[in-house]
C-alpha positions as CSV (number, residue, x, y, z in Angstrom):
1,X,0.0,0.0,0.0
2,X,1.1,3.6,-0.4
3,X,3.2,5.3,2.3
4,X,0.1,7.2,3.4
5,X,-3.5,6.6,2.8
6,X,-5.1,9.0,0.3
7,X,-8.5,9.7,1.9
8,X,-9.0,13.2,0.6
9,X,-8.4,12.5,-3.1
10,X,-10.3,15.7,-4.1
11,X,-7.4,17.8,-2.6
12,X,-4.8,15.6,-4.5
13,X,-6.6,15.9,-7.8
14,X,-7.0,19.7,-7.4
15,X,-3.3,20.3,-6.8
16,X,-2.3,18.0,-9.6
17,X,-4.7,19.8,-12.0
18,X,-2.9,23.1,-11.1
19,X,0.5,21.7,-11.8
20,X,1.7,20.9,-8.2
21,X,2.5,17.3,-8.9
22,X,4.3,16.5,-5.7
23,X,3.7,17.4,-2.0
24,X,6.9,19.4,-2.0
25,X,5.7,21.4,-5.0
26,X,2.5,22.3,-3.2
27,X,4.2,23.2,0.1
28,X,6.6,25.6,-1.8
29,X,3.6,27.2,-3.6
30,X,1.7,27.5,-0.4
31,X,4.5,29.3,1.3
32,X,4.9,31.7,-1.6
33,X,1.2,32.5,-1.6
34,X,1.2,33.0,2.2
35,X,4.0,35.6,1.8
36,X,2.1,37.4,-0.9
37,X,-0.9,37.6,1.4
38,X,1.1,38.7,4.4
39,X,0.5,35.5,6.3
40,X,3.2,34.3,8.6
41,X,2.1,30.7,8.7
42,X,4.1,28.2,6.7
43,X,3.4,24.5,6.1
44,X,5.5,21.4,5.9
45,X,5.2,18.3,3.6
46,X,3.9,16.5,6.7
47,X,1.0,18.9,6.9
48,X,0.2,18.3,3.2
49,X,0.1,14.6,4.0
50,X,-2.3,15.2,6.8
51,X,-4.6,17.1,4.5
52,X,-4.5,14.4,1.9
53,X,-5.0,11.6,4.4
54,X,-8.0,13.3,5.9
55,X,-6.4,13.5,9.4
56,X,-7.0,17.3,9.3
57,X,-10.7,17.8,8.6
58,X,-10.8,21.6,8.6
59,X,-7.8,24.0,8.2
60,X,-7.3,26.9,10.6
61,X,-8.2,30.5,9.6
62,X,-4.8,31.4,8.1
63,X,-4.6,28.2,6.1
64,X,-8.1,28.7,4.8
65,X,-7.3,32.1,3.5
66,X,-4.2,30.8,1.7
67,X,-5.9,27.7,0.3
68,X,-8.9,29.7,-1.0
69,X,-6.4,32.1,-2.8
70,X,-4.5,29.2,-4.3
71,X,-7.5,27.2,-5.6
72,X,-10.2,29.9,-6.0
73,X,-12.9,27.6,-4.7
74,X,-14.7,26.6,-1.5
75,X,-12.7,24.4,0.9
76,X,-15.6,21.9,0.7
77,X,-14.8,21.5,-3.0
78,X,-11.3,20.4,-1.9
79,X,-12.6,17.6,0.3
80,X,-12.4,19.5,3.6
81,X,-15.4,19.2,6.0
82,X,-16.6,21.5,8.7
83,X,-16.8,19.7,12.0
84,X,-20.1,21.4,12.8
85,X,-21.7,20.6,9.5
86,X,-20.7,17.1,8.5
87,X,-23.7,16.6,6.1
88,X,-22.1,18.6,3.3
89,X,-25.6,19.6,1.9
90,X,-25.5,22.5,-0.4
91,X,-27.2,25.7,0.8
92,X,-29.4,25.9,-2.3
93,X,-31.2,22.7,-1.3
94,X,-30.1,20.8,-4.4
95,X,-28.6,17.9,-2.4
96,X,-31.3,15.4,-3.4
97,X,-31.2,16.3,-7.1
98,X,-27.4,16.1,-7.0
99,X,-27.6,12.6,-5.4
100,X,-29.9,11.4,-8.2
101,X,-27.6,12.9,-10.8
102,X,-24.6,11.0,-9.3
103,X,-26.6,7.8,-9.1
104,X,-27.4,8.0,-12.8
105,X,-23.7,8.4,-13.6
106,X,-22.4,5.5,-11.5
107,X,-22.8,1.8,-11.4
108,X,-25.4,1.9,-8.6
109,X,-27.8,3.7,-10.9
110,X,-29.1,2.9,-14.4
111,X,-26.3,4.0,-16.7
112,X,-22.6,3.3,-17.1
113,X,-19.7,5.7,-16.4
114,X,-18.8,8.6,-18.6
115,X,-15.2,8.7,-20.0
116,X,-14.1,11.3,-17.5
117,X,-16.1,11.4,-14.3
118,X,-16.8,14.6,-12.4
119,X,-15.9,15.1,-8.8
120,X,-19.2,14.2,-7.3
121,X,-19.4,11.0,-9.4
122,X,-16.0,10.0,-8.1
123,X,-17.1,10.7,-4.6
124,X,-19.9,8.3,-5.0
125,X,-17.6,5.7,-6.6
126,X,-15.2,5.9,-3.6
127,X,-18.1,5.6,-1.2
128,X,-19.4,2.5,-3.1
129,X,-16.0,0.9,-3.1
130,X,-15.6,1.6,0.7
131,X,-18.8,-0.4,1.2
132,X,-17.9,-3.2,-1.3
133,X,-19.5,-5.9,0.9
134,X,-22.9,-4.5,0.1
135,X,-22.5,-4.9,-3.6
136,X,-21.6,-7.9,-5.8
137,X,-17.9,-8.5,-6.1
138,X,-18.0,-9.0,-9.8
139,X,-20.2,-5.9,-10.2
140,X,-17.7,-3.7,-8.3
141,X,-14.6,-5.1,-10.1
142,X,-16.4,-4.8,-13.5
143,X,-17.3,-1.2,-12.9
144,X,-13.8,-0.2,-11.7
145,X,-12.3,-1.9,-14.7
146,X,-14.7,-0.1,-17.0
147,X,-14.1,3.2,-15.4
148,X,-10.3,2.8,-15.7
149,X,-10.6,1.8,-19.3
150,X,-12.7,4.8,-20.1
151,X,-10.1,7.1,-18.5
152,X,-7.3,5.5,-20.5
153,X,-9.3,6.0,-23.7
154,X,-10.1,9.6,-22.8
155,X,-6.4,10.3,-22.4
156,X,-5.8,9.5,-26.1
157,X,-8.3,12.3,-27.0
158,X,-8.5,14.8,-24.2
159,X,-4.9,14.5,-22.8
160,X,-3.4,13.9,-19.4
161,X,-4.5,17.1,-17.7
162,X,-8.2,16.2,-18.1
163,X,-7.9,12.6,-17.1
164,X,-5.5,12.7,-14.1
165,X,-8.2,13.6,-11.5
166,X,-10.3,10.6,-12.6
167,X,-7.4,8.2,-12.5
168,X,-6.4,9.4,-9.0
169,X,-10.0,9.0,-7.8
170,X,-10.2,5.5,-9.1
171,X,-6.9,4.6,-7.4
172,X,-8.1,6.0,-4.2
173,X,-11.2,3.8,-4.4
174,X,-9.2,0.7,-5.2
175,X,-6.7,1.4,-2.4
176,X,-9.3,2.1,0.2
177,X,-11.2,-1.1,-0.6
178,X,-8.2,-3.3,-0.8
179,X,-7.1,-2.4,2.7
180,X,-10.1,-4.2,4.2
181,X,-11.2,-6.7,1.5
182,X,-10.9,-10.4,1.8
183,X,-7.9,-12.2,0.3
184,X,-9.4,-13.1,-3.1
185,X,-11.0,-9.7,-3.7
186,X,-7.8,-7.9,-2.4
187,X,-5.7,-9.7,-5.0
188,X,-8.0,-8.7,-7.8
189,X,-8.0,-5.1,-6.6
190,X,-4.2,-5.1,-6.4
191,X,-3.9,-6.5,-10.0
192,X,-6.3,-3.7,-11.1
193,X,-4.5,-1.1,-9.0
194,X,-1.1,-2.0,-10.6
195,X,-2.7,-1.2,-14.0
196,X,-4.1,2.0,-12.7
197,X,-0.9,3.1,-11.0
198,X,1.0,2.5,-14.3
199,X,-1.5,4.7,-16.1
200,X,-1.1,7.4,-13.4
201,X,2.7,7.3,-14.0
202,X,2.1,7.7,-17.7
203,X,-0.4,10.6,-17.2
204,X,2.0,12.4,-14.8
205,X,4.8,12.1,-17.3
206,X,2.8,13.3,-20.3
207,X,1.5,16.2,-18.1
208,X,5.1,17.3,-17.5
209,X,5.4,16.3,-13.9
210,X,8.8,16.1,-12.2
211,X,10.5,12.7,-12.4
212,X,9.9,11.9,-8.6
213,X,6.1,12.0,-9.2
214,X,6.4,9.6,-12.2
215,X,8.8,7.3,-10.3
216,X,6.4,7.2,-7.3
217,X,3.6,5.7,-9.4
218,X,5.9,3.3,-11.2
219,X,7.1,2.1,-7.8
220,X,3.4,1.8,-6.6
221,X,2.5,-0.2,-9.7
222,X,5.4,-2.6,-9.1
223,X,4.6,-3.0,-5.5
224,X,1.0,-3.9,-6.1
225,X,2.0,-6.2,-9.0
226,X,4.4,-8.0,-6.7
227,X,1.9,-8.3,-3.8
228,X,-0.6,-9.8,-6.3
229,X,2.0,-12.2,-7.7
230,X,1.7,-10.7,-11.1
231,X,5.2,-11.1,-12.5
232,X,4.4,-10.1,-16.1
233,X,2.9,-6.8,-14.9
234,X,6.0,-6.1,-12.8
235,X,8.1,-6.7,-16.0
236,X,5.8,-4.4,-18.0
237,X,6.3,-1.6,-15.5
238,X,10.1,-2.0,-16.0
239,X,9.5,-1.5,-19.7
240,X,7.4,1.6,-19.0
241,X,10.2,2.9,-16.8
242,X,12.6,2.4,-19.6
243,X,10.3,4.4,-21.9
244,X,10.1,7.2,-19.4
245,X,13.9,7.4,-19.1
246,X,15.5,10.5,-20.7
247,X,17.6,10.1,-23.8
248,X,20.6,11.3,-21.8
249,X,20.4,8.2,-19.6
250,X,20.6,5.6,-22.3
251,X,22.5,3.2,-20.1
252,X,19.7,3.1,-17.5
253,X,17.1,2.8,-20.3
254,X,19.0,-0.2,-21.7
255,X,19.2,-1.9,-18.2
256,X,15.5,-1.5,-17.6
257,X,14.5,-2.8,-21.0
258,X,16.8,-5.8,-20.6
259,X,15.4,-6.5,-17.1
260,X,11.9,-6.5,-18.5
261,X,12.8,-9.4,-20.8
262,X,15.4,-11.2,-18.6
263,X,14.0,-11.3,-15.1
264,X,12.2,-14.2,-13.3
265,X,9.0,-13.7,-15.4
266,X,7.7,-14.2,-18.9
267,X,6.3,-11.3,-20.8
268,X,3.6,-12.1,-23.3
269,X,4.8,-11.8,-27.0
270,X,3.4,-8.3,-27.6
271,X,5.0,-6.5,-24.6
272,X,8.1,-8.6,-25.1
273,X,8.4,-7.3,-28.7
274,X,7.9,-3.7,-27.3
275,X,10.6,-4.3,-24.7
276,X,13.1,-5.6,-27.4
277,X,12.3,-2.5,-29.5
278,X,13.1,-0.3,-26.5
279,X,16.4,-2.2,-26.1
280,X,17.2,-1.3,-29.7
281,X,16.5,2.3,-29.1
282,X,18.7,2.4,-26.0
283,X,21.5,0.7,-28.0
284,X,21.2,3.3,-30.7
285,X,21.5,6.0,-28.1
286,X,24.6,4.4,-26.6
287,X,26.3,4.6,-30.0
288,X,25.7,1.1,-31.2
289,X,25.8,0.6,-35.0
290,X,22.8,0.2,-37.2
291,X,23.5,-3.5,-37.8
292,X,23.3,-4.2,-34.0
293,X,20.1,-2.2,-33.8
294,X,18.6,-4.1,-36.7
295,X,19.4,-7.5,-35.1
296,X,17.5,-6.6,-31.9
297,X,14.6,-5.2,-33.9
298,X,14.5,-8.5,-35.8
299,X,14.1,-10.2,-32.4
300,X,11.2,-7.9,-31.7
301,X,9.5,-8.8,-35.0
302,X,10.0,-12.5,-34.2
303,X,8.4,-12.0,-30.8
304,X,5.4,-10.3,-32.3
305,X,5.0,-13.1,-34.9
306,X,4.3,-15.4,-31.9
307,X,1.4,-13.2,-30.6
308,X,-2.2,-14.4,-31.0
309,X,-4.5,-12.0,-32.7
310,X,-6.2,-9.6,-30.2
311,X,-9.6,-10.9,-29.0
312,X,-11.1,-7.4,-29.1
313,X,-10.2,-3.7,-28.8
314,X,-7.2,-3.1,-26.6
315,X,-8.0,-1.7,-23.1
316,X,-6.0,-0.6,-20.1
317,X,-7.1,-3.6,-18.0
318,X,-7.1,-6.2,-20.8
319,X,-4.3,-8.5,-21.9
320,X,-0.9,-6.8,-21.5
321,X,0.4,-5.1,-24.6
322,X,-2.6,-5.8,-26.8
323,X,-2.3,-2.4,-28.3
324,X,1.2,-3.2,-29.6
325,X,0.7,-3.9,-33.3
326,X,3.0,-4.3,-36.3
327,X,2.4,-0.7,-37.3
328,X,3.5,0.5,-33.9
329,X,6.6,-1.6,-34.0
330,X,7.4,-0.2,-37.5
331,X,7.2,3.5,-36.5
332,X,9.1,2.8,-33.3
333,X,11.7,1.0,-35.4
334,X,11.9,4.3,-37.4
335,X,12.7,6.1,-34.1
336,X,15.5,3.6,-33.4
337,X,17.0,4.3,-36.8
338,X,16.7,8.0,-36.3
339,X,18.6,7.7,-33.0
340,X,21.2,5.6,-34.8
341,X,21.9,8.4,-37.3
342,X,20.0,6.6,-40.1
343,X,17.6,9.5,-40.8
344,X,16.9,8.7,-44.4
345,X,16.0,5.1,-43.6
346,X,13.8,6.4,-40.7
347,X,12.0,8.8,-43.1
348,X,11.1,6.0,-45.5
349,X,9.6,3.9,-42.7
350,X,7.6,6.8,-41.2
351,X,6.3,7.8,-44.6
352,X,5.0,4.3,-45.2
353,X,3.5,3.4,-41.9
354,X,2.2,6.7,-40.4
355,X,-0.2,6.9,-43.3
356,X,-2.4,4.2,-41.8
357,X,-5.3,4.9,-39.4
358,X,-3.8,2.6,-36.7
359,X,-3.0,5.4,-34.2
360,X,-4.9,7.4,-31.7
361,X,-4.6,11.2,-31.9
362,X,-2.0,11.3,-29.1
363,X,0.2,8.6,-30.6
364,X,-0.1,10.1,-34.1
365,X,1.1,13.5,-32.7
366,X,4.1,11.8,-31.0
367,X,5.2,9.7,-33.9
368,X,4.7,12.6,-36.4
369,X,6.9,14.8,-34.2
370,X,9.6,12.2,-34.5
371,X,9.0,12.0,-38.2
372,X,9.6,15.8,-38.4
373,X,12.9,15.3,-36.6
374,X,14.0,12.5,-38.9
375,X,13.2,14.8,-41.9
376,X,15.5,17.4,-40.5
377,X,18.3,14.8,-40.2
378,X,17.6,13.8,-43.8
379,X,18.0,17.4,-45.0
380,X,14.3,17.9,-45.9
381,X,14.0,21.1,-44.0
382,X,10.7,22.6,-45.4
383,X,9.0,19.2,-45.2
384,X,10.2,18.8,-41.7
385,X,8.6,22.1,-40.7
386,X,5.3,21.3,-42.4
387,X,5.2,17.9,-40.7
388,X,6.0,19.5,-37.4
389,X,3.0,21.9,-37.9
390,X,0.8,18.8,-38.5
391,X,2.0,17.3,-35.2
392,X,1.5,20.6,-33.4
393,X,-2.1,20.8,-34.6
394,X,-2.7,17.4,-33.1
395,X,-0.9,18.0,-29.8
396,X,-1.6,21.6,-28.9
397,X,-5.3,21.4,-27.8
398,X,-4.8,18.4,-25.4
399,X,-1.2,19.4,-24.6
400,X,0.2,16.0,-25.2
401,X,3.5,16.5,-23.3
402,X,5.8,14.0,-25.0
403,X,4.8,15.1,-28.5
404,X,5.4,18.7,-27.6
405,X,8.8,17.8,-26.1
406,X,9.8,16.1,-29.4
407,X,8.6,19.2,-31.3
408,X,10.8,21.4,-29.2
409,X,13.7,19.0,-30.1
410,X,12.7,19.5,-33.8
411,X,12.6,23.3,-33.3
412,X,16.1,23.2,-32.0
413,X,17.3,21.1,-34.9
414,X,15.6,23.6,-37.3
415,X,17.2,26.7,-35.6
416,X,19.9,27.1,-38.3
417,X,17.1,27.4,-40.9
418,X,15.0,29.9,-38.9
419,X,14.7,32.3,-41.8
420,X,12.8,29.9,-44.1
421,X,9.0,30.7,-44.1
422,X,7.7,27.2,-43.0
423,X,10.3,27.0,-40.3
424,X,9.6,30.4,-39.0
425,X,5.9,29.7,-38.9
426,X,6.4,26.4,-36.9
427,X,8.8,27.9,-34.4
428,X,6.5,30.9,-33.9
429,X,3.4,28.7,-33.3
430,X,5.3,26.5,-30.9
431,X,6.6,29.5,-29.0
432,X,3.1,30.9,-28.7
433,X,1.9,27.7,-27.1
434,X,4.7,27.4,-24.5
435,X,3.4,30.0,-22.0
436,X,-0.2,28.6,-22.1
């Protein structure tokens, strides 16, 4: 289980939405706001933990003033409760109507979950999970899976900033229920929690969170997978850690990718192919020749040849790596060749395989950003800028962080050609987005 229980997930979701991805980030922002308001009171990370765990039900007067200035909302909307008014009924008398609205949007009512749940719907989900014994085990697990799958799908369209609060709320419900559930149900919840924690790590990374926040959720996913005896999931998180490793740490990337395929577990063919591809990219970044990169990519293709056809659409909680297709392996192979200095070869592969409809908006934005970088390396400057503009149009609205990071890399590569009209337009549009 986590180092501290997250009972007040509303507060956690609100601070993450505003860009304070760690408790340390929030404590520093709180102190700065307090200084601006002329308040002497400061807080520690320990106090932030108390608020998030629900140990501190209602902040003192000075803290209330600072929190209201930081969040611009009522403290009740941050999950705090007045001791004298525990019912939380709204003064306009709409409590009964709100309850009916929530019931319609959650599994205790008539309809299924929406892709990204609102705060009140997640409150109800958490309450239902806390009283799991009152509801059917399969019904509870089915709804949690469905809600998590909906959140993962929404990320591909709306982006991480919209989905993070939902993912954190689901994880709070899973964690809270698992702490008191019977052994069989607890194991199922831990398996599901590992999937959700890995998703949370991805969302934090794509939202631009600092590395410790991403690492925390990767650690949590591995812990839950280990407690559940889910070796393949543990290995899969190692792969995701390798993917989250910066290009400047290619040695660590390589070690993590190799550990995913070489530990005391057996990855299914699809994630094994993905892990081998990640090894090929890490080798390219360490200076290995194109021939060595190709040999490892051949092993990835051989692993994918062993995979059975997917039984249905890929989901967050379905078979591991079901979304890893031949088209994805090909465009990621192009990335490997780009990193190995084979830009012309990479351009040919991108041009052939990015034309398919196999990719969600977020993935297309990311791979197209890499394509633009490969075009720069191949000397196709104007085409690179035009392709980068295409990627930017896909990534800007949802602020897909990894795609935007690659576009900044392309912008740096295009700097010597800044006077060309297409390059100038791309760099200007990217620069306009940065402060948003």
